[in-house]
C-alpha positions as CSV (number, residue, x, y, z in Angstrom):
1,M,-40.9,14.1,27.2
2,K,-38.2,15.8,29.1
3,I,-34.7,15.9,27.6
4,A,-31.5,16.8,29.5
5,V,-29.1,18.5,27.1
6,D,-25.4,19.1,27.8
7,A,-25.3,22.7,26.9
8,M,-21.4,22.7,26.8
9,G,-21.0,19.7,24.7
10,G,-20.3,20.2,20.9
11,D,-18.9,22.6,18.6
12,Y,-19.8,26.4,19.2
13,A,-21.2,25.5,22.6
14,P,-23.2,26.9,24.3
15,E,-24.4,29.1,21.5
16,E,-25.4,26.4,19.0
17,I,-26.6,23.9,21.6
18,V,-29.0,26.4,23.3
19,K,-30.2,27.6,19.8
20,G,-31.0,24.0,18.9
21,A,-32.6,23.3,22.2
22,V,-35.0,26.2,21.8
23,I,-35.9,25.1,18.3
24,G,-36.4,21.5,19.4
25,A,-38.6,22.5,22.3
26,R,-40.7,24.6,20.0
27,E,-41.0,22.2,17.1
28,Y,-41.4,19.0,19.0
29,G,-43.2,20.2,22.2
30,V,-40.6,18.7,24.5
31,E,-39.4,20.0,27.8
32,I,-35.7,20.8,27.9
33,I,-33.2,20.8,30.8
34,L,-30.1,22.7,29.7
35,V,-27.1,21.7,31.8
36,G,-24.0,23.8,32.2
37,P,-22.9,27.2,33.6
38,E,-26.1,29.1,34.3
39,E,-24.8,32.5,33.4
40,R,-23.6,31.4,30.0
41,I,-26.8,29.5,29.3
42,E,-28.9,32.5,30.3
43,E,-26.9,34.8,28.1
44,E,-27.6,32.6,25.1
45,L,-31.2,32.0,26.0
46,A,-31.7,35.8,26.1
47,K,-31.1,35.9,22.3
48,H,-34.1,33.6,21.6
49,D,-37.9,33.8,21.9
50,R,-38.7,31.4,24.7
51,S,-42.4,32.0,24.8
52,G,-44.4,28.8,24.8
53,V,-41.4,26.5,25.4
54,S,-40.5,24.7,28.6
55,I,-36.7,25.2,29.3
56,E,-35.1,24.7,32.7
57,I,-31.5,25.2,33.6
58,V,-29.5,23.0,35.9
59,S,-26.3,24.8,36.7
60,T,-22.9,23.1,36.8
61,S,-19.4,24.6,37.2
62,G,-17.6,22.1,35.0
63,Y,-17.7,20.6,31.6
64,L,-15.5,18.5,29.3
65,V,-13.3,19.9,26.6
66,E,-12.0,18.2,23.5
67,G,-8.7,16.4,24.0
68,E,-9.2,15.4,27.7
69,H,-8.9,11.8,28.6
70,P,-12.6,10.9,29.4
71,A,-12.1,8.8,32.5
72,Y,-9.5,11.3,34.0
73,A,-11.8,14.3,33.2
74,L,-14.8,12.7,34.7
75,R,-12.9,11.8,37.9
76,Q,-11.6,15.4,38.2
77,K,-14.8,17.1,37.1
78,R,-17.6,15.5,39.2
79,N,-19.8,18.4,38.3
80,A,-19.2,18.1,34.5
81,S,-22.3,19.1,32.5
82,I,-22.6,15.7,30.7
83,L,-22.3,13.8,33.9
84,V,-24.9,15.8,35.6
85,A,-27.3,15.7,32.5
86,T,-26.9,11.9,32.5
87,K,-27.5,11.7,36.2
88,L,-30.9,13.5,35.6
89,V,-32.0,10.4,33.6
90,K,-30.8,8.1,36.3
91,E,-32.8,10.0,38.9
92,G,-35.9,10.0,36.8
93,R,-35.8,13.8,36.4
94,A,-35.3,13.5,32.6
95,D,-36.4,10.9,30.0
96,A,-33.4,11.2,27.8
97,V,-30.0,12.9,27.6
98,V,-28.3,14.5,24.6
99,G,-24.6,15.2,24.5
100,A,-22.6,16.3,21.5
101,G,-19.3,16.8,23.3
102,P,-16.3,14.6,23.3
103,T,-17.5,11.1,22.4
104,G,-15.4,9.4,25.1
105,G,-16.9,11.6,27.8
106,V,-20.4,11.1,26.6
107,V,-20.0,7.4,26.5
108,A,-18.1,7.2,29.8
109,S,-20.8,9.3,31.5
110,A,-23.6,7.0,30.2
111,L,-21.7,3.9,31.4
112,Q,-20.9,5.5,34.8
113,M,-24.5,6.8,35.5
114,L,-26.7,4.3,33.6
115,G,-24.6,1.1,33.1
116,T,-25.2,-1.2,30.2
117,V,-28.1,-3.2,28.8
118,E,-28.3,-6.7,30.2
119,G,-26.0,-9.0,28.2
120,I,-23.9,-6.1,26.7
121,S,-20.6,-5.6,28.4
122,R,-19.4,-2.5,26.7
123,P,-20.5,0.2,24.1
124,V,-19.7,-0.1,20.5
125,V,-20.1,2.2,17.5
126,G,-21.1,0.4,14.4
127,G,-23.8,-0.4,12.0
128,A,-25.6,-3.3,10.2
129,F,-23.9,-5.1,7.3
130,L,-27.1,-5.0,5.3
131,N,-26.6,-8.5,3.8
132,I,-23.4,-7.5,2.1
133,E,-21.6,-10.8,1.1
134,S,-18.1,-9.6,1.9
135,P,-18.2,-6.5,4.1
136,T,-15.1,-4.4,4.6
137,V,-14.2,-3.7,8.2
138,G,-12.0,-0.8,9.0
139,L,-10.8,1.3,11.9
140,L,-12.8,4.4,12.9
141,S,-11.5,7.1,15.1
142,I,-13.5,10.3,15.2
143,G,-11.0,12.1,17.3
144,A,-8.5,14.4,15.7
145,E,-5.9,14.1,18.5
146,E,-2.9,11.7,18.1
147,G,-3.5,10.0,21.4
148,K,-7.1,9.0,20.9
149,G,-8.4,5.5,20.7
150,N,-7.2,2.1,21.6
151,E,-3.7,0.8,20.8
152,V,-4.6,-0.3,17.3
153,V,-6.1,3.1,16.4
154,R,-3.1,4.9,17.9
155,E,-0.7,2.8,15.9
156,S,-2.6,3.5,12.7
157,Y,-2.5,7.3,13.2
158,P,0.8,7.8,11.4
159,L,-0.4,5.6,8.5
160,T,-3.5,7.7,8.2
161,L,-1.5,10.9,8.1
162,S,0.8,9.4,5.4
163,Y,-2.2,8.4,3.3
164,L,-3.9,11.8,3.7
165,T,-0.8,13.7,2.7
166,K,-0.3,11.6,-0.4
167,N,-3.9,12.0,-1.6
């Protein structure tokens, strides 16, 4: 299996992403394609023993940063690491893509490059109700920025802050 990894996506990127990719390649015997600025990736790879692992680099000049509006960022950064990594799957050069960067950017890249599964019109984050008779449904926003999410999530932001400061 060959996995494209957005080396610039996630906290402490590219350091932690490269470290995890090397460990994953070694422990699971998968091939890794690290996508992002080649010099920064090479600098991090030099800190690790790469013997016996298959790691390739696809260089990009751009990447997404937390707080950017996903659609706008991807239009402006056509060479963003998550977009290029996802394109590798579309082209058949990778079997899977992993991105730990801004959720909106990862999802938007997948939609743009890969589309949706037949019968599914848009992505959703959720889980099974596990036969719970009266499940509770709530809002989830994993972004810390005030402007994240749809209208309902944005309207609930002040209420969340109020609740957190009281408790």
